[in-house]
Each structure stands twice: as C-alpha cells, then as structure tokens.
Steps between C-alpha positions, in 0.01 A plus 500: 500500500771743596781398268713356780851370454708283726837604640660719762427869550813706445374855474175688522431861413164615634577871530463589133198709409289450191462868410194724489471467122466122521269505799260763359395623842154654541500877530353488852785293641837655594813430301768255605726788604231641729437161655873468562492827690185410693629168622841646587320741733287229651795262546695762694209623710259218577442380857196309615477686831609855427693707249830372624687480175654203331331198658432326168846598381660353812299182451633471147861548607467256790353240265801535271738438788312174562510409129127555475419675174121494540339820632137484612294802394141528622272744324322579827831643624484756220151610604602508865796722421282735296253528791786587737618767257146641477473536879843657546519868586608745231837574664579131542397438143736769372784349700424148377459613142836677516671187631329288238601740225861487617494121507332488162746748349786286615350178362359647180806705409714195548295336225479803268137562582348843562337550834160657494275633772296216642121530454296494822356154432797336336473191723145442379628532144765241579240260643277555196764409245601190695137390505411582138830434318723295734678316218613829348610686811651226718826504305532871580434433870770234500734741321458745791593223745803414291625862497442542874694183578786600271528837674468385860692175505874492547537262210334447166363161421349367181225352714363850557344447159305211647295709743135405469182658638248269669193713425198445728163670467305414814248777429366307203215255555608138436367362171421125495635301208154436354440880493802568276301576185598692187450838667790417733750447218815715526393638841660479841311243711539323834406133477472266802568131461698195602807378313445148368796463263843656476738451207874502534660841455613561144652789305352744253668747266491855630736651241526312171795554262437398140729508194431479128660189362578673168621853573591461869268779615431477876195612693422506871135441584371562849230256603270626777432250775131480413563412132549134421765514226710754308350643183772422246474688166413294194747688280842658553458848643838618366415423136159659543661814643752521213221469247296770672799736493518467121819293475586320175286195450811314386657555841180367652528184300857450612380477855304192402229551762269773368243248384577203727239404763609439861871585460564556873642246743520536879848544650432317828828586673427872455144481635391579854263283700280518805352232723139413431266248661154379403248435775151357494255656744158365593219714635423474870233258617278783628496652149375181333120477467343179620523230233754684282854398421774730634666711231870558445722785388853493362747730677823638354749609766846636428835572663496506882134403521594154372500216753319714755198269520441126492187291438257543784583865566209743507589832346375826359651532152537868400556547130372578152264263323621443146468233233700294255424295189531126552547441126687794340498335159126439495235742379299503822468820701416327828766563764565348843529727802773504759608738774834677482579522870645824638460416867433198721340525842501176698201439721471319826200269482308707752595833344268443208197568718389846607251584773342835567435629852133399508568144387789466743283614792226258394745207498643605838148502641441152358820366658405643842184288525530231771370221272719587201650149487158338486384738228807430287470123545131505409576713191728231354299295247161563668324286241682189633346333803728401787881461469540775760858407588603495132346845451691632802824367356429652158428836664836480675670424168336803338623739769835326557769544760799733509799439275827540693865546413735357761827620349765339278243475224281256694126562490202346674186477293176647620270329249287208618472179296194274534429146376142372482494121457151357485222300345328609180201738525638668814514836313879519488504649150226748588706632789802542271284683245379741766853567627609566143210744464541687829881525517646827364770302315429139413549230239291183474651193338460124492764249596413275206553776243799665667865418448800603704579777251140617498497537876848648542682641196618397156769601252342543156641585157339771289474520120846659478660212690557708814441335837277680744372434850126457549340483843252233601194506724684537832720778365205696360311456828783660698338673797174308465355148500545200271207253502596153374214258448553126442833527679524121521501477119833680469794297383762438774766693304272804474416489870871499590550819296283706735689405818723805484213723392288405801758532777776737380247680276747529215562322170862444396549481123818392324419408141616601151752747641236670720571492873265689728269475801130585481269578792202280584374672815154348492275269697417158358154353560481151352217245482545128440312170506619172658653234280184288483274800457366521855578430863179339612490149355728204502407228250534136596417222256394169658496206259342167595401188305162336532553130431130421462435757225856503360541880461686783666342724762646854505436706810598868473549626853522877548692560819565824690829680467761429768690824574779329687562236241472643151559874501849473352364296211239762411744744339839507329624830643850488638598653831711761319192656341263446792734678741471818294129533570415689816149358532387161367132402498371146446131529411281189503143462384361361826162332502287714731126530440463835676796646312361368170164665565655838575728476199212412267297790635787741432564367148136516403474856630776602260282394209226738614571826318288697747707392798824684424583605854644154571798560271594844633746519788512760777765687297450555128754352261633836379532635853676184619744522209577864578536415869760234417692752289480765769611269780811390312588860426464656845599235757768233548420319828762358731462273803465650846703361792191325640433342161860377479470343845175328404653357182812388685296322768288322237805390300695376804199320647418313179860398451513382862184294457641341187829403669315347795263325262781293344497284813130421455278360227283810466587726208511881538539795260863602430588860424814638335644844437317526168169459679611764751565747216159413356337595830683833493374577149140409581512711818627800304229461237230498770648821642505658154125442470462743791761738351694444819879545491535249784399132494377433852453182701138487383616471140746225595229295668279531192792392282573198722137391486498528118827308481369216718185444293696503174864391494471348847221265395685412180813412697299302752353276230822449305726208581864605458800341664590829666145520635473158671573366842790262560257210539344570158841524334606169659189315377538628144866398499403154627245469218768585244733229639224238491417587138866455404499157670179395321611615153857404418708677241386409150167351616149622415180463701159660539410791724225292662747229601734756667214657697377158613845397623552828690162474668603162630774687687232730653616805304238773479369580151597865549870413513468244222363766262787736579 
C-alpha cells in the first residue's frame, strides 16, 4: 500500500518544506513563514501554569538529552496559553510581547526570516492551521524545533533532523470508525479503537533520487509522509526543458530520451528513508451496535511513533483520514481509506469512560445503600432461576480485585477466574451470555471453535509477505472478561496455551523473528460439561441368561452418582489448569420435586409477554454496567488489618485441620497459597461494590463463605492423593500391589475377574476403582 522497501534506515530529512507554490494555501490561512514565527513565540513562552517562559522549550531540550526526539504538543495547550494572554494586564502584556519579540528576532534572524509584529490572536491562528492543514504545517513546526535545538545545544547532531511532533487534539470529539464517511476525508479526526494487528516496522522513501538512464539527468523528489509512493515523471525532464527552450532538435535526438517512456531509474543509495509501520485498529465494543460485526481501520504511523503500541492496546489515534487506490493499474475510482497518524494517545482501560457530576453522585448514592450487595447479586442474570452462589461469583468477577506490583517486575493479578462444571440445562451458557452482555469489555467464544492462537495471539503473513502480530480473544479483552463456553471441548494443547495468560496475565510470543509480550489482564469465566455429559447417573449393565427361554435378559440399572468415588473420572482437566481458577462450581441437576415446581413456574412466566417484571433486576443493565466502570475507575480496595487477621486465622486453621486429619480416615478440605490469594481478590471485589477503599472483615467472611460453597465443595468431592488420609493412601497402594500379583507381565485378563479377586481380599470398591 505504501511502497515499502526492506533495509536499514541510514538518513532521514524531515525538515524540508514543500513551498507555498506547491501547497497552494488558502488565502485565509497564514503563510509558512508566519507559522514559523508564531510557533517560535509559543515555544519560547508557553507554560501550563503561568507565563513563565520556555517550559515547552525546556521540555524539548531535556528530551534531546535523553535521546527522545518525540515532542508532545496538545492543541488545548495553545488555547490555554491564549486565554492566559487575554487575561494578562496591559503592562504585563507589553513586557511579555517585548521578550517574545526579542526571542523571535534572535531565532528568526538566525534563519534569514523577517520578524513581524505578532497579531493579538496568533496562538488561535496556530491552532487553526494545525487543525485544518496539519500535513502542510507540521514540517514547519518541526523546522522550528530543529533550529531551536541547533542554537541551544552545545553540539550539533544529525538526529536533530529527526525531531517529530506527537500532535494531540483532545478538544475534538472522538469519531468512531463506522462514522468515518466521505465527508471526513482529508480532515483531522480523533478515532478511538483497539489495536488488533501490528506489522513489523519497515522503511519508506522520504527523499527519492532518480536518474535518466540515457542522458544521466538527476532529480530529487520529496515524498510527503502521507503519500504512498513517489510520482516519477514518465519522460525525461531535461530533454523536455531543452525542447521548450528552443534548442536544436538534432541535439535533442542525441540525448536519446526525448521520446522514450519511463527513462528514470531510482538510485537507492542516494535516497533517504523513514520508519513506517502499518497497524490494524478495531472499533471499541461499546461503539458496535448489537448484532453488527466490528469494523476495522488501517493506520499508517511513521518515525518515532512506530512500535509505540502492540495488539490489545486501546488508543486514540489522532490523524488525517486519507485514501489510496488498491489497484493503480485498474480503471476503478474506488479507493480504500486509511488514517495517517500524527499522534497516539494510549488509554488506560478505565480512562475511556467519562462521568459527569450528577451521574457520579447517583452512583455514590447507590453504593451507600446497605443492601447494595444483594441488589447487585439479584441483578446478575435475573431471568435465570436459582444459582445464587454462581451469580455472586460472577458479580465478583465483573468488579474484580486490585492489581498489585510487588517490585522487581513481579505482579499479582486482581482478576477473578471462575469455572462452572455442571450438567446440561443448568443455564451455564445463559449466564456466560449475560456476563458478555453486561461487562464493559468482553469477548464470548467457544472452546470447540477456539484454538490456542485464537485465544492468545498469532503471527500472520500479509499479501506482501510481511509477518505481523495479531491478538486473540484474551488480548483483545484486556481489562475485561473472556467467556469460554464448552471449555471441556478444547484440545489439551490449546488449554495449555492459556496457562500463562490466566496467571501471569501475559502472552509471550517468539515466532517468525517477532519477540514480544502482550497483556491479557482479563477475567476468565468458563463453562464445561462432565465427560459423560452429566453428573447424576451411573449406568450399570446386568446381563443374565434364562435357560428355560434361551435368550438374554438385559437390565439397565440407573444408579445415583457417588461423589467420593467417581468425581475424578468426570472430567479431564489437569491440576495445572484447575489451580488457576479462583472459584470452581460443580452444578448437578438434583431430583427435587419442590425445586422442579418452582423452576417450571419461573420458566413458564418468562413465556408470558405481559409479565416482564420477572426479568428485570433491582439495578438496570445500563446502570449496572456504568457502576462497574465507575467502581474500577475511582477505587482500588486493600485489606484492613482486621481482614488480614481473619484471613490468616482461616488459612492457618484449615491447614492445621488438614495436618491432623492425616492421622484419621476422615477427609478435610486442603487450602494452599493460591486459594489464599483467591480469597483476597474476592474480598476486594466485594469492597469495590460498596466503593470502599478498604476491604473489611465483613468482606472477608463473605468471601470465605463463597469459597467454601464453590471450590471447597469441589475439593471435598475430588479424590487426589494429596487430599487423602494416610489410611486411604495405604489401601489404594495395597490394591495396586494385589493387581500386579493377579496379572503378571505379558498376561491379559478381564476387568470383572480383577474386581472379583480383589473383593475376595475384602478391598472396598472405592479403592478398587481408583
């Protein structure tokens, strides 16, 4: 698209102007010389707090000392400076104007420019030209920075030519990608979005040197950064000039190029290049109408803006919307749009949301209600009957805990991961759909249709053969929630790929020469079914022979599920993936007549269109979504001393009970440091629901209760070697030795024969199955 060429960058000249004749400036806009003078004054005078001179200039010089050649220029600073000038007294204004004129005389005279009296609103004029014609005037602004650096630094460096302006216009209203219509072409826009793909940095011609292959005539063509490729003449300009001047036609013919098409060739070693990178940006989830596909926009970033963002970053892209022709040789006039980026503003996830005073007070009033927890829990999937504990856990995942940095690069995640393992028709998928709908940032996917690359990140090759990095579901959901349905259908290799993403919350990529780390700071809520489809039944086939009638009698016996015996055999999840879930729920479709009646009544009421109040929670969906955004933006809870003591006592007591239990045959719930961190995160999320900066002992007790009914119950019903008494371990080991004595090496026998022989030794069926 942009005429890129591989290779190293040796030199770049970005300070050359294009000339007023070429630019054809409108009469209402100032000339390049005037803009040079205006920005010189502003650079020497601007301060964000007062008229203390030279703040922006000092920032520029300090950046150079740190080898930072990118200067951030906000258009609101120009308006702020003009307002300060307007409110300054007349005497102060005369003094400031005199100092500015002296500074401008020094800078302008050094560059053979004539200083003129500054108009009263010259800063507004400067802001106007940068808004209406940024591509034309930015080179002049950078030329001012170059001259200032050359005058004020003790040394002169070729890199002064590399100074680049990171232009930000925060006064402009953000324009979603789907609103970039034809009326926005060639205008300065601010576009919000999330980066989904980043190509490797390449190099584009900035100054192209061409030479006629016949007469040796050389030309230097300057290629603006927003133009895809140099416009090379079709005929030799030297022969055309000679003919225009009336030279002898015979001399023309001796040149041999007056009638030859495309005589010029590019002298690559005399060209100058700049870095350029292509990015692919997707519109934010809140800008996508329900049922529509998210739209994308190609970004063109240059020089020091390259490699500033990675897939998963949310940004405001400030630039000019322009277009290019996909097929230059075709006769179609349909062009594709892309954004030539002049400034990049990274966004924290919570910085994308704005709240006015009235809305903030309303949400504070909501959080101060004594039953706020109950209202939030009842507002989670109100159309689903029951599953109160699961709804509480999902609410905790939506609000989340506090992310912490403990030094030396180590970080402790604050996002809560939940696994829902249960029978069919328990409404697992419906809960995931609601979480996907209510969460400010969310992605819904299925384990069967998701690969490791689709969940994390992939290295793809574009049509030009260039490798680029494309983020997956967990990268794009950074700062939000990923809902994975049919989690048990994932291939084992794909499940292993998300280990790092769930605990360290990063994705490490090292493929095709691309080595980087992407953020996956998101909660994972997964739903899965048991291996045999459900928990509740255990099928036993009893075969007997009736000798009188000479046929087989098949008795299908449906037995009840034995928690102690078969829970390990109900799923194929390894401990490495299970340990990364903070809360694990095992939902079973129990046979209860009263529960069935209530459930049927609720389901049938949903089919009554006149009875809509049953599906509306205490807090509306929009208000709950805004409350989640607001809570993450204003508060980061930490544990109080009383809460720490309560958690410590619970952890020590459970560990003590487990150690004492190894001398008995009764099995207890073990707890490790990962479960302790889970309790901390759940406690912090409960405090965040109240907009409380402190997680108290009350929040810890609620978290412990939720942990016991979820992960605690799952641990209690799972038979692991680390979770058994010494007597249980001894009996299982004895069963293994007896099996080895019954079946010698190289022999084969039936399962029924082994069970029969072990039962003769009075071995319980529980230990035989294990």
